[in-house]
C-alpha positions in Angstrom: 164.5 -46.8 32.9 166.9 -47.0 35.7 170.8 -46.6 35.4 173.0 -48.5 37.9 175.9 -46.7 39.2 179.3 -48.1 37.8 181.0 -50.4 40.2 184.3 -49.1 41.3 187.4 -50.3 39.9 189.3 -53.1 41.6 192.2 -52.1 43.6 195.4 -52.9 41.8 197.2 -55.9 42.9 194.0 -57.6 44.3 192.6 -60.7 42.8 189.5 -62.7 43.2 188.1 -62.4 46.8 190.1 -59.4 47.5 193.4 -61.4 47.9 196.9 -60.2 46.8 198.5 -62.3 44.4 201.7 -64.1 45.2 204.9 -62.1 43.8 206.3 -64.2 41.0 210.0 -64.9 41.5 212.4 -63.5 38.9 214.8 -66.1 39.8 214.8 -69.7 38.9 215.2 -72.7 41.3 218.8 -73.1 39.9 219.6 -69.6 40.4 218.8 -69.5 43.9 221.5 -72.2 44.6 224.0 -69.2 43.6 227.5 -70.4 42.5 227.2 -73.8 44.0 226.2 -75.8 40.8 229.3 -74.3 39.4 231.7 -75.3 42.5 229.9 -78.7 43.4 232.2 -80.7 40.9 235.3 -79.3 42.5 234.1 -79.9 45.7 233.2 -83.4 45.0 236.8 -84.1 43.5 238.3 -82.5 46.7 236.2 -84.8 48.7 237.1 -87.9 46.3 240.8 -87.2 45.9 241.9 -85.4 49.1 239.6 -85.9 52.1 238.3 -89.5 51.5 242.0 -90.9 51.0 243.1 -89.0 54.1 240.1 -90.5 56.3 240.9 -93.9 55.0 244.7 -93.3 55.8 244.0 -92.3 59.4 241.8 -95.3 59.8 244.2 -97.7 58.3 246.9 -96.4 60.8 244.7 -97.8 63.5 244.3 -101.4 62.1 246.0 -104.5 62.3 246.4 -105.7 58.5 248.3 -108.5 57.3 250.7 -108.3 54.3 248.1 -109.9 52.1 245.6 -106.7 53.0 243.5 -108.7 55.4 242.0 -106.7 58.2 242.3 -108.5 61.7 240.9 -106.1 63.9 241.8 -102.8 65.6 245.4 -102.2 66.5 244.7 -99.0 68.6 247.9 -97.0 68.8 250.2 -99.7 68.6 251.4 -99.0 65.1 252.4 -95.5 66.3 254.1 -96.9 69.2 256.0 -99.2 67.1 256.7 -96.8 64.5 258.1 -94.1 67.4 260.5 -97.0 68.5 262.1 -97.7 65.1 265.7 -97.3 65.7 266.0 -95.3 62.4 262.9 -93.0 63.0 264.7 -89.9 64.1 267.5 -90.1 61.7 265.0 -90.4 58.7 263.0 -87.4 60.2 266.3 -85.2 60.6 267.3 -86.0 56.8 263.8 -85.2 55.7 263.9 -81.6 57.2 267.4 -81.2 55.9 266.5 -82.6 52.6 263.4 -80.3 52.2 265.1 -77.2 53.5 268.3 -77.4 51.6 266.8 -78.3 48.2 264.1 -75.6 48.5 266.4 -73.0 49.5 269.0 -73.5 46.8 266.4 -74.0 44.3 264.7 -70.7 45.2 268.0 -68.8 45.1 269.0 -70.1 41.8 265.6 -69.7 40.3 265.8 -66.0 41.6 269.1 -65.4 39.6 267.8 -67.2 36.5 264.4 -65.5 36.6 266.3 -62.1 36.8 268.6 -63.0 34.0 265.8 -64.2 31.7 263.8 -61.0 32.2 266.6 -59.0 30.6 267.0 -58.8 26.9 270.0 -60.5 25.4 270.7 -62.4 22.2 269.1 -66.0 22.0 267.0 -65.3 24.8 264.1 -67.3 23.7 266.2 -70.4 22.9 267.6 -70.4 26.6 264.4 -70.1 27.9 263.2 -73.1 25.8 266.3 -75.1 27.0 265.2 -74.6 30.5 261.9 -76.5 30.2 263.7 -79.4 29.3 264.3 -80.8 32.9 260.6 -80.0 33.6 259.2 -81.7 30.4 261.1 -85.1 31.1 260.1 -87.7 33.6 261.6 -87.0 36.9 262.2 -90.8 37.3 264.0 -90.9 33.7 266.1 -88.0 34.7 267.1 -89.7 38.2 267.9 -93.1 36.3 270.0 -91.0 33.9 272.1 -89.5 36.7 272.4 -92.9 38.3 273.9 -94.2 35.3 276.0 -91.1 34.9 277.5 -91.7 38.5 277.8 -95.7 38.2 281.2 -96.8 39.7 282.2 -99.0 36.6 280.6 -97.5 33.6 279.5 -94.1 34.6 280.8 -91.1 32.6 281.7 -89.3 35.5 284.3 -91.6 36.9 285.6 -92.2 33.3 286.2 -88.5 32.9 287.7 -87.9 36.1 290.0 -90.8 35.7 291.1 -89.6 32.1 291.7 -86.1 33.6 293.8 -87.7 36.4 291.3 -86.1 39.2 290.8 -89.5 41.0 293.1 -92.8 41.2 290.2 -95.2 41.1 286.5 -95.2 40.3 284.2 -94.2 43.1 280.9 -95.4 44.3 279.1 -92.2 44.4 276.1 -93.6 45.5 277.2 -96.2 47.7 277.8 -93.9 50.7 275.5 -91.5 52.2 278.2 -88.5 52.5 278.4 -88.7 48.8 274.7 -89.7 47.7 272.9 -87.1 49.3 274.8 -84.0 47.5 274.0 -85.8 44.2 270.3 -86.4 45.0 269.9 -82.9 46.2 271.4 -81.7 43.2 269.1 -83.6 40.9 265.9 -82.7 43.0 267.2 -79.0 42.5 267.8 -79.6 38.8 264.3 -80.8 38.1 262.5 -78.1 40.2 264.3 -75.0 38.6 262.1 -74.9 35.6 258.8 -74.5 37.3 260.2 -72.0 39.9 262.2 -69.8 37.4 259.1 -69.3 35.3 256.9 -68.6 38.5 259.2 -65.9 39.4 259.8 -64.7 35.9 256.1 -64.3 35.6 256.2 -62.0 38.8 258.9 -60.0 37.5 257.0 -59.4 34.2 254.1 -58.0 36.2 256.0 -55.3 37.7 255.4 -52.0 36.1 258.3 -50.3 34.4 257.0 -47.0 35.6 258.2 -47.8 39.2 261.8 -48.4 37.9 261.8 -45.2 36.0 260.6 -43.3 39.3 263.3 -44.9 41.3 266.2 -43.9 38.8 264.9 -40.4 38.8 265.2 -40.3 42.6 268.7 -41.6 42.5 268.4 -45.2 43.9 271.2 -47.5 43.2 270.5 -50.9 41.5 270.8 -52.7 44.9 268.4 -50.4 46.4 265.9 -50.8 43.6 266.2 -54.5 43.9 266.0 -54.6 47.4 262.9 -51.9 48.1 261.0 -52.5 44.8 261.8 -55.9 43.0 261.9 -58.1 45.9 258.7 -56.7 47.7 256.7 -56.8 44.5 258.0 -60.3 43.7 256.7 -61.6 47.2 253.5 -63.2 46.1 255.1 -65.2 43.2 258.0 -66.0 45.7 255.5 -67.3 48.4 253.8 -69.5 45.8 257.0 -70.9 44.6 258.4 -71.7 48.0 254.9 -73.4 49.1 254.6 -75.6 46.1 258.5 -76.4 46.3 257.9 -77.4 50.1 255.2 -79.9 49.3 256.8 -81.3 46.2 260.3 -81.8 47.7 259.2 -83.2 51.1 257.1 -85.8 49.0 259.6 -86.4 46.7 260.0 -90.3 46.1 261.1 -91.1 42.6 264.5 -89.5 42.8 265.7 -91.2 46.0 264.1 -94.5 45.2 265.5 -94.7 41.5 269.2 -93.5 42.7 269.8 -95.4 45.9 266.4 -96.9 47.1 267.0 -95.2 50.6 270.1 -97.3 51.0 272.5 -98.6 52.4 269.9 -99.4 55.0 268.0 -96.3 55.8 270.9 -94.0 55.5 269.5 -92.2 52.4 265.9 -92.5 53.2 263.6 -89.5 53.4 260.2 -90.1 55.6 258.4 -91.1 52.0 260.9 -93.7 51.3 260.9 -95.1 54.9 257.2 -95.3 54.6 257.1 -97.3 51.4 259.9 -99.6 52.9 257.6 -100.3 56.1 254.7 -101.5 54.0 256.7 -104.6 53.2 256.5 -105.5 56.7 253.6 -103.9 58.4 250.8 -102.0 56.4 249.4 -100.2 59.6 252.8 -98.9 60.6 253.4 -97.7 57.0 249.8 -95.8 57.4 251.1 -94.6 60.7 254.2 -93.1 58.8 252.1 -91.7 56.1 250.0 -89.9 58.7 253.1 -88.4 60.3 254.3 -87.2 56.9 250.8 -85.5 56.3 251.3 -83.8 59.8 254.9 -82.9 58.9 254.4 -81.2 55.4 251.3 -79.2 57.1 253.5 -78.0 59.9 256.4 -77.1 57.6 253.8 -75.1 55.2 252.4 -73.3 58.2 255.8 -72.5 60.0 257.0 -71.1 56.6 253.7 -68.8 56.1 253.9 -67.7 59.7 257.6 -66.8 59.4 257.0 -64.8 55.8 253.6 -63.2 57.0 252.2 -64.0 53.9 248.8 -62.2 54.7 250.4 -59.0 55.6 251.0 -55.9 53.4 254.3 -54.2 53.3 
């Protein structure tokens, strides 16, 4: 009886025919996509809400469209030429920049003071904080209409009060002239912008460690030196957020001006947003061209501020 020599063991990792088996992937097909499945809805939303309207807006500005909305062919750059030749175009752009800069500057300064106050402990602080939310919770349009009635020439409470106190001899039409209407509209814009900005800065103040203030007191720094060299630099991220959001919101502010003066008399109290809205009554293509200019202007304003503020540089 002959004995056969035992066959050598198969090499590890070898299958039939001596071929190495394919490595089994530990990641499923979905995992290979990484974070794409999670951010895809956001990307689609941005494309639908932001990118597509901008593309349509630019396309419309080069079309000849009737008041009824019927496209009558391409207009080339005629709508932009017509817009730039408008007699009120330069004044409207100037007032838009003045409106935006003044409202944002006053809002940031007042919000900085209020945030500093609310960061201190005092009796009734909680209720004062709640009271500041009221202008934010109320509709901007409703607030503007309320101020419009308060400033009414015949039945407004302001004229009635000033007449009773002998401050004026006769009722004034506060919103009938640009020189008096602009300050009131700016005041309303600041009023409705304060809550968000104040709470943004307050949140930034509350993230500053108290140990830093303790160290500054030990080093003998004065309150002004502490505020200038510690509070303001560490508040910079929250401050930048407040300024950028306010720049966009104030520039695009429409309800306040439309509810209080409708941009009149004429275009004397119109910003570029109101001017654009009025143009649609006569020429939709020209109104679209004004919208493109508005979009570019707000982008330029934000970029100028970010450049001046050096937002991506560490102190």
